[in-house]
C-alpha positions as CSV (number, residue, x, y, z in Angstrom):
1,X,21.9,-18.7,-20.4
2,X,21.3,-15.1,-21.6
3,X,23.2,-12.6,-19.5
4,X,20.5,-9.9,-20.0
5,X,19.5,-8.7,-16.5
6,X,15.9,-9.3,-15.8
7,X,15.7,-8.4,-12.1
8,X,18.4,-5.9,-10.6
9,X,18.2,-5.2,-6.9
10,X,20.4,-2.5,-5.4
11,X,20.4,-1.8,-1.6
12,X,16.7,-2.7,-1.1
13,X,15.6,-2.2,2.4
14,X,12.3,-2.4,4.3
15,X,11.6,-2.0,8.0
16,X,8.5,-2.2,10.2
17,X,9.3,0.1,13.2
18,X,12.4,-1.3,14.9
19,X,12.3,-4.6,12.9
20,X,14.2,-4.8,9.6
21,X,12.6,-7.2,7.4
22,X,15.0,-6.8,4.4
23,X,18.4,-5.1,5.0
24,X,20.3,-3.4,2.0
25,X,20.2,-6.5,-0.3
26,X,21.8,-6.7,-3.8
27,X,20.9,-9.3,-6.3
28,X,20.9,-9.8,-10.1
29,X,18.8,-12.3,-11.9
30,X,19.1,-13.0,-15.5
31,X,16.7,-13.6,-18.4
32,X,15.7,-17.3,-18.6
33,X,17.1,-18.1,-15.2
34,X,15.3,-20.1,-12.6
35,X,16.3,-18.3,-9.4
36,X,15.5,-19.5,-5.9
37,X,15.4,-17.3,-2.8
38,X,15.5,-19.6,0.2
39,X,15.3,-18.9,3.8
40,X,13.5,-19.6,7.1
41,X,10.2,-18.2,7.9
42,X,10.4,-14.4,8.6
43,X,13.8,-14.1,6.7
44,X,12.5,-11.5,4.3
45,X,11.4,-13.6,1.2
46,X,7.8,-12.4,0.9
47,X,8.8,-8.9,1.7
48,X,11.3,-9.0,-1.2
49,X,8.9,-10.3,-3.7
50,X,6.4,-7.8,-2.7
51,X,8.7,-4.9,-3.2
52,X,9.8,-6.3,-6.6
53,X,6.2,-6.6,-7.8
54,X,5.2,-3.0,-6.7
55,X,3.1,-4.2,-3.8
56,X,5.1,-2.8,-1.0
57,X,7.2,0.4,-1.1
58,X,10.8,0.0,0.0
59,X,12.3,2.3,2.5
60,X,15.5,2.7,0.4
61,X,17.3,1.2,-2.6
62,X,16.1,0.5,-6.1
63,X,14.8,-2.4,-8.0
64,X,14.5,-2.8,-11.8
65,X,12.3,-5.6,-13.2
66,X,12.0,-6.4,-16.8
67,X,13.9,-3.2,-17.7
68,X,11.6,-0.9,-15.6
69,X,12.2,0.8,-12.3
70,X,9.7,-0.5,-9.9
71,X,9.1,2.7,-8.1
72,X,9.1,5.0,-11.1
73,X,7.1,2.7,-13.6
74,X,4.9,0.6,-11.4
75,X,2.2,0.0,-14.0
76,X,4.7,-1.1,-16.6
77,X,6.3,-3.4,-14.1
78,X,2.9,-5.0,-13.2
79,X,2.1,-5.5,-17.0
80,X,5.3,-7.4,-17.5
81,X,5.4,-9.6,-14.4
82,X,3.2,-12.6,-13.1
83,X,2.8,-13.2,-9.5
84,X,1.6,-16.2,-7.6
85,X,1.5,-15.1,-4.0
86,X,1.8,-17.4,-1.0
87,X,-1.7,-16.2,0.2
88,X,-4.1,-16.7,-2.7
89,X,-6.4,-14.0,-3.4
90,X,-9.1,-15.4,-5.9
91,X,-12.6,-14.5,-6.8
92,X,-14.1,-17.8,-5.6
93,X,-17.5,-17.2,-7.0
94,X,-16.1,-17.4,-10.5
95,X,-15.4,-20.7,-12.2
96,X,-11.8,-21.5,-13.0
97,X,-12.4,-20.7,-16.6
98,X,-13.9,-17.4,-15.8
99,X,-11.1,-16.3,-13.5
100,X,-8.4,-17.1,-16.0
101,X,-10.2,-15.3,-18.7
102,X,-10.8,-12.3,-16.5
103,X,-7.0,-12.1,-15.7
104,X,-6.3,-12.2,-19.5
105,X,-8.7,-9.3,-20.1
106,X,-7.3,-7.3,-17.3
107,X,-3.9,-7.6,-18.9
108,X,-5.3,-6.1,-22.1
109,X,-5.4,-9.3,-24.1
110,X,-7.8,-9.6,-27.0
111,X,-10.8,-12.0,-26.4
112,X,-9.5,-14.4,-29.1
113,X,-6.1,-14.6,-27.5
114,X,-7.7,-15.1,-24.1
115,X,-9.7,-18.1,-25.3
116,X,-6.8,-19.7,-27.0
117,X,-4.4,-19.3,-24.1
118,X,-6.9,-20.1,-21.4
119,X,-7.6,-23.5,-23.1
120,X,-3.9,-24.2,-23.4
121,X,-3.3,-23.5,-19.8
122,X,-6.3,-25.5,-18.5
123,X,-4.9,-28.4,-20.5
124,X,-1.4,-28.0,-19.4
125,X,-2.3,-27.8,-15.7
126,X,-4.8,-30.5,-15.9
127,X,-7.8,-28.4,-15.1
128,X,-10.0,-29.0,-18.1
129,X,-12.5,-31.3,-16.4
130,X,-13.0,-28.8,-13.6
131,X,-12.9,-25.5,-15.6
132,X,-16.5,-24.8,-15.1
133,X,-16.7,-25.5,-11.4
134,X,-16.7,-22.6,-8.9
135,X,-13.2,-21.9,-7.5
136,X,-15.0,-22.1,-4.2
137,X,-15.3,-25.9,-4.8
138,X,-11.6,-26.4,-5.7
139,X,-8.9,-28.1,-3.5
140,X,-6.0,-26.0,-2.4
141,X,-3.8,-27.4,-5.1
142,X,-6.3,-26.7,-7.8
143,X,-6.6,-23.2,-6.6
144,X,-2.8,-22.9,-6.8
145,X,-2.9,-24.1,-10.3
146,X,-5.7,-21.6,-11.5
147,X,-3.8,-18.8,-9.8
148,X,-0.6,-19.8,-11.7
149,X,-2.7,-19.9,-15.0
150,X,-3.9,-16.3,-14.3
151,X,-0.2,-15.2,-13.7
152,X,0.9,-16.7,-17.0
153,X,-1.8,-15.9,-19.4
154,X,-0.2,-12.6,-20.5
155,X,3.1,-14.3,-21.0
156,X,5.2,-12.2,-18.5
157,X,8.8,-11.6,-18.9
158,X,9.4,-12.3,-15.1
159,X,7.2,-14.7,-13.0
160,X,7.4,-14.4,-9.3
161,X,6.3,-17.4,-7.1
162,X,6.1,-17.1,-3.4
163,X,6.2,-20.7,-1.8
164,X,4.4,-22.2,-4.8
165,X,4.7,-25.8,-3.6
166,X,3.4,-25.3,-0.1
167,X,0.4,-27.4,0.6
168,X,0.1,-29.1,-2.6
169,X,0.1,-32.9,-3.4
170,X,2.8,-34.7,-5.4
171,X,0.8,-34.8,-8.6
172,X,0.2,-31.1,-8.6
173,X,3.8,-30.4,-7.7
174,X,5.0,-32.5,-10.7
175,X,2.6,-30.8,-13.1
176,X,3.7,-27.2,-11.9
177,X,7.4,-28.2,-12.1
178,X,7.0,-29.4,-15.6
179,X,5.3,-26.2,-16.6
180,X,8.0,-24.0,-15.0
181,X,10.8,-25.9,-16.7
182,X,9.2,-25.3,-20.1
183,X,8.7,-21.6,-19.4
184,X,12.5,-21.0,-18.6
185,X,13.4,-22.9,-21.7
186,X,11.4,-20.3,-23.7
187,X,13.3,-17.4,-22.0
188,X,11.0,-16.5,-19.1
189,X,12.7,-15.6,-15.9
190,X,11.3,-17.3,-12.7
191,X,12.0,-15.8,-9.3
192,X,10.7,-18.0,-6.6
193,X,10.9,-18.7,-2.8
194,X,10.6,-22.0,-1.4
195,X,11.3,-24.3,1.6
196,X,11.3,-27.4,-0.6
197,X,14.9,-28.4,-1.0
198,X,14.2,-31.1,-3.5
199,X,12.6,-28.6,-5.9
200,X,15.3,-26.0,-5.4
201,X,18.1,-28.6,-6.0
202,X,16.5,-29.9,-9.2
203,X,15.1,-26.7,-10.8
204,X,17.3,-23.8,-9.8
205,X,20.1,-22.4,-12.0
206,X,21.1,-20.2,-9.1
207,X,20.0,-19.5,-5.5
208,X,20.4,-16.9,-2.7
209,X,20.0,-17.8,0.9
210,X,18.4,-14.9,3.0
211,X,18.6,-14.8,6.8
212,X,17.5,-12.0,9.0
213,X,16.8,-9.9,6.0
214,X,20.4,-10.2,4.6
215,X,21.6,-12.2,1.8
216,X,24.1,-14.8,3.2
217,X,25.3,-16.4,0.0
218,X,24.5,-16.4,-3.7
219,X,25.5,-18.9,-6.5
220,X,24.7,-22.0,-8.4
221,X,23.6,-24.9,-6.1
222,X,26.9,-26.9,-6.8
223,X,29.0,-23.7,-5.9
224,X,27.1,-22.9,-2.8
225,X,27.4,-26.4,-1.5
226,X,31.1,-26.5,-2.4
227,X,31.8,-23.3,-0.8
228,X,30.2,-24.4,2.4
229,X,32.5,-27.4,2.5
230,X,29.6,-29.9,2.5
231,X,29.8,-33.1,0.6
232,X,27.3,-36.0,0.3
233,X,26.0,-38.2,-2.6
234,X,22.7,-36.6,-2.3
235,X,22.3,-33.0,-3.6
236,X,19.0,-32.5,-1.7
237,X,20.6,-33.5,1.6
238,X,23.7,-31.3,0.8
239,X,21.4,-28.3,0.2
240,X,19.5,-28.9,3.4
241,X,22.9,-29.0,5.3
242,X,23.9,-25.7,3.6
243,X,20.7,-24.0,4.4
244,X,21.1,-25.1,8.2
245,X,24.7,-23.9,8.0
246,X,24.0,-20.3,6.7
247,X,20.9,-19.9,8.8
248,X,22.5,-21.0,12.1
249,X,19.9,-23.5,12.9
250,X,21.1,-26.2,15.3
251,X,18.8,-29.0,14.8
252,X,20.8,-31.4,17.2
253,X,20.2,-28.9,20.0
254,X,16.5,-29.0,19.7
255,X,14.5,-31.7,21.3
256,X,11.7,-32.5,24.0
257,X,13.3,-33.3,27.4
258,X,10.4,-35.6,28.1
259,X,11.1,-37.9,25.1
260,X,13.9,-40.3,25.6
């Protein structure tokens, strides 16, 4: 893996009144790396991604993405990243083809390049047959795929994915996973948050577990599992147990008294 730093986070902090969503976190993510930020709901994952993509101003700390300081060069950062947010914000009165083309033109690509890349993305994401339907008519999984296509069309240096596998079916998940694996092989950096331990265990080069706005542990999946002293024959189960270990969730203590 290339050791060029693609995302460099130093002391990043964000608070809302008395609540600290992200608390002085430090992270480095390298070019061509598939990096997973995992944690429970409200841990600070989405807030971190929003700060890294220039959608949210941090209270303190710095972030450099694709070689540009996010606060000092927000336009250059936005031109070099792709973002698939958890809450999709699509122009649903456009067709899938129109929306992807619109995204390409917004990123300044020539019409010829837009047409070529759009067709390749539609084929890769299995949207060809539905490309001329309004996004309004798409299933949730199809909307995720068209949003991913729009985030990829300009070939970003860093791709941010916020819970990309929530609410999609197995076939869509498999198609998206295949695309993402191909992209990291070509040198793109992928920074994503997820609750799907199976995907994290299979795809990630490294992970960070965030809890209460702070980074609890960082490393390869194998290293994080080994350091927690957890060992099973199933890497997915191991990672689930590590997640519970670092987030302090006691699943044995939670039950309904009226169920015996």
